[in-house]
LUMRO-506248 format. One line per 2 residues: number of its first residue (from 1); their letters; for each residue x, y, z of C-alpha. Coordinates in steps of 0.2 Angstrom, whole numbers, plus 2048, in hexadecimal, padded with zeros to 3 digits. Layout:
BEGIN
NUM) A) X:Y:Z ~ ...
***
This chain:
BEGIN
1) MA) 39D:3F2:E8E ~ 396:3FC:E9C
3) IM) 3A5:3F9:EA7 ~ 3B6:402:EA3
5) SN) 3C4:403:EB0 ~ 3B7:3FE:EBE
7) NI) 3AD:40E:EBA ~ 39B:40B:EB5
9) QN) 396:415:EA6 ~ 384:418:EA0
11) NG) 383:410:E8F ~ 372:415:E8B
13) GG) 36C:403:E8C ~ 361:405:E9B
15) NS) 34E:404:E98 ~ 347:406:EA9
17) GL) 342:418:EA7 ~ 34F:41E:EB4
19) ST) 357:42F:EB0 ~ 367:42E:EA7
21) TA) 36C:43F:EAE ~ 36B:439:EC0
23) TR) 379:43E:ECB ~ 389:434:EC9
25) RT) 38E:42B:ED9 ~ 39E:424:EDF
27) VR) 39F:415:EEA ~ 3AF:40F:EF2
29) TG) 3AF:3FD:EF7 ~ 3C0:3F4:EFB
31) NT) 3CD:3FA:EEE ~ 3C0:3FD:EE1
33) TL) 3B7:40E:EDD ~ 3A7:40D:ED3
35) SF) 3A0:41C:ECA ~ 38E:41B:EC4
37) RD) 37D:422:EC1 ~ 36C:41A:EC5
39) GD) 366:412:EB5 ~ 377:40D:EAF
41) TL) 378:3FC:EA7 ~ 385:3EF:EAE
43) RG) 389:3E1:EA2 ~ 394:3D1:EA5
45) VV) 396:3BF:EA4 ~ 38F:3B3:EB2
47) SD) 39E:3AB:EB9 ~ 397:3A3:EC9
49) VH) 386:39D:ECF ~ 385:397:EE1
51) GN) 374:395:EE9 ~ 36C:3A6:EE8
53) EI) 37D:3AF:EE5 ~ 383:3B4:ED4
55) TI) 393:3BB:ECE ~ 395:3C6:EBE
57) TM) 3A6:3C8:EB6 ~ 3A8:3D8:EAD
59) DD) 3B2:3DC:E9D ~ 3C1:3E3:EA6
61) GS) 3C2:3D3:EB1 ~ 3BA:3DB:EC1
63) SF) 3AC:3D0:EC9 ~ 39C:3D4:ED3
65) TG) 393:3C8:EDE ~ 381:3CA:EE4
67) KL) 371:3C1:EEA ~ 364:3BC:EDE
69) GD) 354:3B3:EE2 ~ 353:3A9:ED1
71) AS) 366:3A8:ECE ~ 364:396:EC9
73) RY) 35D:39B:EB8 ~ 36E:3A2:EB4
75) SI) 37C:397:EAE ~ 38F:39A:EAE
77) GQ) 394:3A2:E9E ~ 384:3AB:E9A
79) KA) 385:3BE:E97 ~ 379:3C8:EA2
81) AF) 374:3DA:EA4 ~ 36E:3E4:EB3
83) II) 368:3F6:EB6 ~ 36E:400:EC5
85) TG) 35F:406:ECF ~ 368:40F:EDD
87) SD) 374:40D:EEB ~ 374:40E:EFE
89) AG) 382:40D:F0B ~ 38E:406:EFE
91) TI) 382:3F9:EF7 ~ 37D:3FA:EE5
93) YM) 36B:3F5:EE1 ~ 368:3EE:ED0
95) KS) 35A:3E5:EC6 ~ 35C:3D8:EB8
97) MS) 359:3DD:EA6 ~ 34E:3D3:E9A
99) DA) 353:3C1:E97 ~ 355:3C6:E85
101) YL) 367:3CB:E89 ~ 36C:3BA:E90
103) LG) 378:3B0:E86 ~ 37D:39E:E89
105) MD) 390:39A:E8B ~ 392:395:E78
107) DT) 389:3A5:E72 ~ 393:3AF:E7E
109) IE) 3A4:3A8:E78 ~ 39F:3AA:E65
111) QA) 39A:3BC:E69 ~ 3AA:3C0:E72
113) LE) 3B4:3B9:E63 ~ 3AA:3C3:E57
115) EA) 3AD:3D3:E60 ~ 3BF:3CF:E61
117) GL) 3C0:3CC:E4F ~ 3C7:3BA:E51
119) PK) 3C2:3AA:E48 ~ 3B7:39D:E51
121) TV) 3C4:390:E52 ~ 3C4:382:E5F
123) RN) 3D3:389:E68 ~ 3CC:39B:E68
125) FD) 3BC:394:E6E ~ 3C5:38A:E7C
127) VV) 3CF:39A:E81 ~ 3C0:3A5:E83
129) KS) 3B7:397:E8D ~ 3C5:395:E99
131) LL) 3C6:3A8:E9C ~ 3B3:3A7:EA0
133) NN) 3B6:398:EAC ~ 3C4:3A1:EB4
135) QQ) 3BA:3B1:EB6 ~ 3C6:3BB:EAB
137) SI) 3C2:3C9:E9F ~ 3BD:3C4:E8D
139) SR) 3C2:3D4:E85 ~ 3CB:3D3:E75
141) EN) 3DB:3D8:E7D ~ 3DA:3CB:E8A
143) IM) 3D5:3BD:E7E ~ 3E4:3C2:E73
145) NN) 3F0:3C2:E82 ~ 3EA:3B1:E87
147) LQ) 3EB:3AA:E75 ~ 3FD:3AF:E75
149) LC) 400:3A7:E86 ~ 3F8:397:E81
151) AR) 402:396:E71 ~ 412:395:E7C
153) YP) 40C:384:E82 ~ 404:37B:E74
155) DA) 404:36A:E7C ~ 3FB:370:E8C
157) DV) 3E8:372:E8E ~ 3E3:384:E8C
159) NS) 3D9:384:E9C ~ 3E8:37E:EA5
161) VI) 3F3:38C:E9E ~ 3E6:39A:EA2
163) TA) 3E2:393:EB3 ~ 3F5:391:EB8
165) NR) 3F8:3A3:EB3 ~ 3E9:3A9:EBD
167) LG) 3EF:3A0:ECC ~ 400:3A7:ECB
169) FP) 40A:397:EC7 ~ 41B:399:EBE
171) MD) 417:39A:EAB ~ 425:390:EA4
173) KA) 424:380:E9A ~ 427:374:EA8
175) SV) 41B:37C:EB5 ~ 40D:37E:EA8
177) TQ) 410:36B:EA3 ~ 40F:365:EB5
179) FD) 400:370:EB9 ~ 3F7:369:EAA
181) QY) 3FB:357:EAF ~ 3F6:35A:EC1
183) AN) 3E6:363:EBC ~ 3E1:355:EB0
185) QT) 3E6:347:EBC ~ 3F4:340:EB2
187) HQ) 402:344:EBF ~ 405:333:EC7
189) LV) 417:331:ECB ~ 415:31E:ECC
191) NR) 412:31D:EB9 ~ 421:328:EB5
193) MD) 42C:31D:EC0 ~ 427:30E:EB5
195) TL) 42B:318:EA5 ~ 43B:31E:EAC
197) AD) 441:30D:EB1 ~ 43C:306:EA0
199) SV) 446:313:E97 ~ 456:310:EA1
201) NS) 455:2FE:E9C ~ 452:302:E8A
203) MI) 461:30E:E8A ~ 46C:300:E91
205) SD) 466:2F3:E84 ~ 468:2FF:E76
207) LA) 47A:302:E7B ~ 47E:2F0:E7D
209) SS) 47A:2EE:E6B ~ 484:2FC:E64
211) DP) 492:300:E71 ~ 496:2F2:E7E
213) DM) 4A2:2FE:E87 ~ 495:30B:E89
215) AR) 489:2FE:E8E ~ 495:2F7:E9C
217) RA) 496:309:EA3 ~ 484:30C:EA2
219) LT) 47F:2FC:EAB ~ 48C:2FF:EB8
221) DT) 487:311:EBC ~ 474:30C:EBB
223) ID) 477:2FE:EC8 ~ 481:30A:ED3
225) IA) 472:317:ED2 ~ 465:309:ED6
227) LD) 46F:303:EE5 ~ 472:314:EEC
229) SL) 464:314:EF9 ~ 461:30D:F0A
231) PS) 457:2FC:F0A ~ 444:2FE:F0D
233) LE) 43D:2FA:F1D ~ 437:2E9:F17
235) EF) 448:2E5:F0F ~ 450:2EA:F1F
237) NL) 445:2DF:F2A ~ 448:2D1:F1D
239) AT) 45B:2D3:F1F ~ 459:2D3:F32
241) SK) 44E:2C4:F32 ~ 45B:2BB:F28
243) VT) 469:2BF:F34 ~ 45E:2BA:F43
245) DS) 459:2AA:F3B ~ 46C:2A6:F37
247) MA) 471:2AB:F49 ~ 463:2A0:F50
249) LT) 467:291:F46 ~ 47A:292:F4A
251) ET) 476:295:F5D ~ 469:287:F5D
253) QT) 475:27B:F54 ~ 483:27F:F61
255) LI) 477:27D:F70 ~ 470:26D:F6A
257) SD) 482:266:F67 ~ 486:26A:F79
259) EN) 47B:260:F84 ~ 483:268:F94
261) VL) 47C:279:F8E ~ 46B:274:F89
263) SA) 461:264:F8A ~ 44F:260:F86
265) TN) 44C:25D:F98 ~ 451:26F:F9D
267) PD) 440:278:F99 ~ 446:288:FA2
269) EA) 455:28B:F97 ~ 44B:286:F87
271) ET) 43E:293:F8B ~ 44C:2A0:F8E
273) LE) 453:29C:F7C ~ 442:29D:F75
275) QA) 43F:2AE:F7C ~ 450:2B4:F76
277) LL) 44C:2AF:F65 ~ 43B:2B7:F65
279) DS) 443:2C7:F6C ~ 450:2C7:F5E
281) EE) 442:2C8:F51 ~ 43F:2DA:F55
283) PL) 445:2E5:F46 ~ 456:2EC:F49
285) MG) 45C:2FE:F44 ~ 46B:2FD:F39
287) SE) 473:30C:F31 ~ 477:31C:F3A
289) DE) 469:324:F30 ~ 45C:317:F36
291) VA) 462:319:F48 ~ 460:32C:F46
293) LS) 44F:329:F3E ~ 449:31E:F4D
295) NK) 44F:32B:F59 ~ 445:339:F51
297) ET) 436:340:F5A ~ 427:337:F54
299) GN) 41D:347:F51 ~ 40B:34A:F53
301) SP) 408:356:F45 ~ 3F8:355:F3B
303) FN) 401:34E:F2C ~ 408:340:F36
305) RV) 3F7:33C:F3D ~ 3F0:33C:F2C
307) KQ) 3FE:330:F26 ~ 3FA:324:F35
309) LF) 3E7:324:F30 ~ 3EC:320:F1E
311) TD) 3F7:312:F23 ~ 3EA:30B:F2E
313) IT) 3DE:30B:F1F ~ 3EA:303:F13
315) DR) 3EF:2F6:F1F ~ 3DE:2F1:F23
317) AM) 3D8:2F1:F11 ~ 3E7:2E8:F09
319) SS) 3E7:2DA:F17 ~ 3D5:2D7:F14
321) LR) 3D7:2D6:F01 ~ 3E5:2C9:F04
323) GD) 3D7:2BF:F0D ~ 3DA:2BA:F1F
325) EQ) 3EB:2C2:F1F ~ 3F2:2B5:F13
327) QT) 3FE:2BD:F06 ~ 3FE:2B6:EF5
329) TS) 411:2B5:EF5 ~ 41E:2B2:F03
331) FI) 42A:2BF:EFB ~ 42B:2D1:EFE
333) RE) 42B:2DD:EF0 ~ 43E:2DF:EF1
335) QA) 442:2CC:EEE ~ 446:2C4:EDE
337) GF) 438:2B8:EE1 ~ 42B:2C6:EE0
339) IL) 433:2CE:ED1 ~ 437:2BF:EC6
341) SE) 42F:2AF:EC1 ~ 437:29E:EC6
343) TE) 43D:29C:EB3 ~ 444:2AE:EB3
345) RA) 44E:2AB:EC3 ~ 455:29B:EBC
347) DL) 45A:2A3:EAB ~ 463:2B1:EB4
349) AD) 46B:2A5:EC0 ~ 472:29B:EB2
351) TL) 479:2AA:EA9 ~ 482:2B1:EB9
353) ES) 489:29F:EBD ~ 490:29E:EAC
355) QG) 49A:2AE:EB0 ~ 4A1:2A7:EC0
357) LS) 494:2AB:ECD ~ 493:29C:ED9
359) QE) 484:291:EDB ~ 484:295:EEE
361) IT) 480:2A7:EE9 ~ 474:2A4:EDB
363) KG) 46A:298:EE7 ~ 462:2A7:EEE
365) LR) 45D:2AD:EDD ~ 456:29D:ED8
367) DG) 44B:29B:EE7 ~ 446:2AD:EE7
369) SM) 44C:2B2:EF8 ~ 45A:2BE:EF1
371) TA) 455:2D0:EF0 ~ 457:2DB:EE1
373) RE) 464:2E4:EEA ~ 46F:2D4:EEC
375) VL) 46C:2CF:EDA ~ 472:2DF:ED3
377) TN) 481:2E0:EDF ~ 487:2CF:ED9
379) IR) 484:2D4:EC7 ~ 48E:2E4:ECA
381) GL) 49C:2D9:ED0 ~ 49D:2D0:EBF
383) ID) 49B:2DE:EB3 ~ 4AE:2E4:EB2
385) AS) 4B4:2D2:EAF ~ 4A7:2CD:EA3
387) SN) 4AA:2CC:E90 ~ 4A0:2D6:E84
389) EQ) 496:2C6:E80 ~ 493:2C2:E92
391) LK) 48E:2D4:E96 ~ 481:2D4:E88
393) AI) 47A:2C3:E8E ~ 477:2CC:E9F
395) ID) 470:2DB:E98 ~ 464:2D1:E8C
397) SP) 45D:2C8:E9A ~ 44B:2CD:E9D
399) AL) 44E:2C9:EB0 ~ 45B:2D6:EB1
401) KK) 44F:2E3:EAB ~ 442:2DE:EB7
403) IL) 44E:2DE:EC6 ~ 455:2EF:EC2
405) KG) 444:2F6:EC0 ~ 43E:2EE:ED0
407) QF) 44D:2F5:EDA ~ 449:307:ED3
409) LT) 436:305:ED7 ~ 438:2FE:EE8
411) GW) 444:30D:EEC ~ 437:319:EE5
413) TL) 428:313:EEF ~ 423:311:F01
415) SP) 419:303:F09 ~ 40B:307:F16
417) AG) 417:301:F23 ~ 425:30C:F1C
419) LK) 419:31B:F1B ~ 417:31A:F2E
421) EE) 42A:31D:F31 ~ 42D:32F:F36
423) GS) 436:339:F28 ~ 433:32B:F1B
425) IE) 42A:336:F0E ~ 438:343:F0F
427) QL) 445:336:F0E ~ 43C:32E:EFF
429) YT) 43C:33E:EF5 ~ 44E:342:EF9
431) RI) 453:331:EF3 ~ 448:333:EE3
433) NA) 44F:344:EDF ~ 461:33E:EE1
435) QL) 45F:32F:ED6 ~ 456:339:EC9
437) DS) 465:345:EC8 ~ 470:337:EC6
439) LG) 465:32E:EB8 ~ 463:33F:EAF
441) NL) 476:341:EAE ~ 478:32F:EA9
443) GK) 46B:332:E9B ~ 474:342:E95
445) LF) 484:338:E94 ~ 47C:32C:E88
447) AA) 470:337:E80 ~ 478:336:E6F
449) QG) 477:323:E70 ~ 469:317:E73
451) SG) 45B:31E:E7D ~ 464:32A:E88
453) DK) 459:338:E83 ~ 449:32F:E89
455) VV) 452:32D:E9A ~ 455:340:E9B
457) LN) 443:344:E96 ~ 43C:338:EA2
459) TS) 447:33E:EB1 ~ 443:350:EAD
461) DM) 430:34C:EAD ~ 431:344:EBE
463) QS) 43C:352:EC5 ~ 430:35F:EBE
465) NI) 421:355:EC6 ~ 429:355:ED7
467) QF) 42E:368:ED6 ~ 41C:36C:ED2
469) MQ) 417:362:EE1 ~ 423:36D:EEB
471) QL) 41B:37D:EE4 ~ 40A:377:EEA
473) NE) 412:374:EFB ~ 416:386:EFD
475) QF) 404:389:F02 ~ 3FC:378:F04
477) AY) 401:368:F0C ~ 401:35C:EFD
479) LQ) 40A:34C:EF8 ~ 40A:33E:EEC
481) LP) 40B:32D:EF4 ~ 413:320:EE9
483) LK) 40E:311:EF2 ~ 416:2FF:EF3
485) LS) 408:2F3:EF7 ~ 409:2E1:EF9
487) EN) 405:2DD:EE7 ~ 408:2EC:EDD
489) NA) 40C:2FF:EDD ~ 3FE:30C:EE0
491) HG) 3FC:31E:EDE ~ 3F6:329:EED
493) DL) 3F3:33C:EEF ~ 3F2:344:F00
495) YV) 3EA:355:F00 ~ 3EA:35F:F11
497) MT) 3DB:36A:F0C ~ 3DF:376:F1B
499) KK) 3EC:383:F16 ~ 3FC:383:F1F
501) NS) 3FA:393:F28 ~ 3E9:38D:F2E
503) IK) 3F1:37D:F35 ~ 3FD:388:F3F
505) QS) 3EF:392:F46 ~ 3E4:383:F4A
507) PD) 3EE:373:F49 ~ 3DF:369:F50
509) NL) 3D4:36C:F41 ~ 3D8:364:F31
511) KV) 3D0:35F:F21 ~ 3D9:352:F16
513) LL) 3D5:349:F06 ~ 3DE:339:F02
515) HL) 3DC:332:EF0 ~ 3E2:320:EED
517) EM) 3E3:317:EDC ~ 3E5:304:EDF
519) DS) 3E1:2F6:ED4 ~ 3D8:2ED:EE1
521) LG) 3CD:2FB:EE8 ~ 3CC:306:ED8
523) QL) 3CC:319:EDC ~ 3C8:31E:EEE
525) DI) 3C6:32F:EF5 ~ 3C7:331:F08
527) HI) 3C1:342:F0F ~ 3C8:343:F21
529) TK) 3C2:351:F2D ~ 3CB:353:F3D
531) EH) 3C4:35F:F4B ~ 3CE:35D:F5B
533) TN) 3CB:34A:F5F ~ 3BD:347:F53
535) IA) 3C1:33F:F42 ~ 3B4:33E:F35
537) TK) 3B7:334:F25 ~ 3AD:333:F14
539) FY) 3B2:325:F09 ~ 3AE:328:EF6
541) VD) 3B0:318:EED ~ 3AE:314:EDA
543) NN) 3A9:301:EDC ~ 39D:2F7:EE7
545) SA) 3AA:2EA:EEB ~ 3B6:2F7:EF2
547) KA) 3A8:2FF:EFC ~ 3A3:2EE:F03
549) LL) 3B5:2EA:F08 ~ 3B7:2FB:F11
551) ER) 3A6:2F9:F1A ~ 3AB:2E8:F20
553) NI) 3BC:2EE:F28 ~ 3B7:300:F2E
555) EM) 3B4:2FA:F40 ~ 3C6:2F4:F41
557) LK) 3CB:305:F3B ~ 3BF:30D:F47
559) DA) 3C6:303:F55 ~ 3D8:307:F51
561) IN) 3D5:31A:F50 ~ 3CA:31A:F5F
563) NQ) 3D8:312:F69 ~ 3E3:320:F65
565) GY) 3D7:32C:F6E ~ 3CC:332:F5F
567) AF) 3BA:331:F5C ~ 3B8:32A:F4A
569) TS) 3A9:32A:F3F ~ 3A7:325:F2D
571) EF) 39C:326:F1E ~ 39C:31D:F0D
573) LD) 397:325:EFD ~ 398:322:EEA
575) KE) 3A6:32B:EE1 ~ 39E:336:ED4
577) KQ) 3AC:342:ECE ~ 3BE:343:ECC
579) ID) 3C9:34E:ED7 ~ 3CB:35F:ECF
581) IV) 3DC:364:ED7 ~ 3D9:377:ED2
583) KD) 3C7:379:ED8 ~ 3C7:36C:EE6
585) FI) 3D8:36F:EED ~ 3E2:37F:EE7
587) EK) 3D3:38A:EE7 ~ 3CA:382:EF6
589) DA) 3C4:390:F02 ~ 3CE:39D:EF8
591) PV) 3C8:3AC:EEE ~ 3CA:3AA:EDB
593) GN) 3D3:3B8:ED2 ~ 3D0:3CA:ED7
595) IS) 3BE:3CA:EDB ~ 3B6:3DA:EE2
597) RY) 3A5:3D5:EEB ~ 396:3E0:EEC
599) NF) 384:3DE:EF3 ~ 377:3E2:EE6
601) DL) 364:3DE:EE5 ~ 360:3D5:ED4
603) RA) 34E:3D3:ED7 ~ 344:3DA:EC9
***
């Protein structure tokens, strides 16, 4: 090659008639010193073409970018050659050689493998292709180094391994695995939550068949872990409304029985009571943590404003999907009536009554009003006194598995209303991490029996996923949003495209990408640009029904945001490509690798 250690050597390949004995010149640009003569030939691989700019990557990994009128005739991965015709004030002037030197990507890869003395296997081919895509050297030494690197992670895509290494991510199995999953859009936590909850149920069932004493302990500990969290906002409001209804009923009965206190002919006092009951329907803060949460500063950070925009969107969209604000069920996600069918509730109630639970308690299970938390609390009280046969009857109940899974999933997700609460996302991940630690330890305890090893594996995968997300957050504001909607769980990604240091310098300018995956809307990408009080949105949808739904409701969203003092505009476009977390987010507005840039004239 013509380039060695950033020095341009005359390889005798030039045919322009320029003297090869011309004076050697040295040009210092940035941290790179180039030594060359007029007539030297510069060869490399086309690593980027953008408009009339073309980037050439040399064999040692250095890159040069310049303008070329017909750059569009070049393709990434082609080899190309240029002759140096002169220099002036630090600018190197060149012209392209004959098209005979141009090679396509496949030809370039095959030639690189031949020169390296390596077989043309699929994996070797993929490694060289990834090096080209990452603007890396395709010298024999670099190919060999990266083949060895990729061999350490045989289950990961080679491009993920090479890209992660170039970007400076930790090169251990957990980090590489997570980078691979994020890069290939297989990173959704909501799917892993399902898998983990199922593996916990499988572990308990296996133990019930082999060792009742172990099963008793596993079920007890699992229920304790599931209950070790504060009620969700919806569950708390439900409990508040139950207390309010009970108090209102008692007070009304007392007032009605005392004609001297309230009579039907006393409208003023009746109106006072009615107002008191209405006032009492306001949600009440319960625990000290919730009181502290309500007293925290609401905050006007860019991230909070984006969260508010997101909740406005989901609130409007989901209410419209339900049709005239009518929900298909009267139960919230935390209630047995949502989690279990009527038959399943009846079967579980019969099982619990046979073990001493009163019909007064099981009534709430039968009618569905009891929450999963209340069901598990009552089951927890029966475990110690139950016989092995009774315990197995509880564990074998499909309803128990659904209730236990439902309790975990509602604790690991946030509703749009819950997302509005200040600190809700931080509290969510704190809770998830604590419960994952506990479930991981429980799985290790029973790893030799049943399916405990699967619990350990699944908890470790979720923990690694969250840790990788934290690594991304060192430079970017990014979060997965595990969402609890009215009918099902959904996945969301919130990318703040503006780097954190830029947000600090200019907090009123913000670029955000919100990615949603919902059964009802399909995949939806919302690009949000905020400049001071102007908010512009682009909705990328993958189906016409979702597009029509959003268009019908956009005026409501516009009014809601304008009422907050912003000027809102929107645009609807067809979704044509998936998000590339590396190119569209991590590398957004950032230089790739160690690229040295020079201006050179490529006109023939």
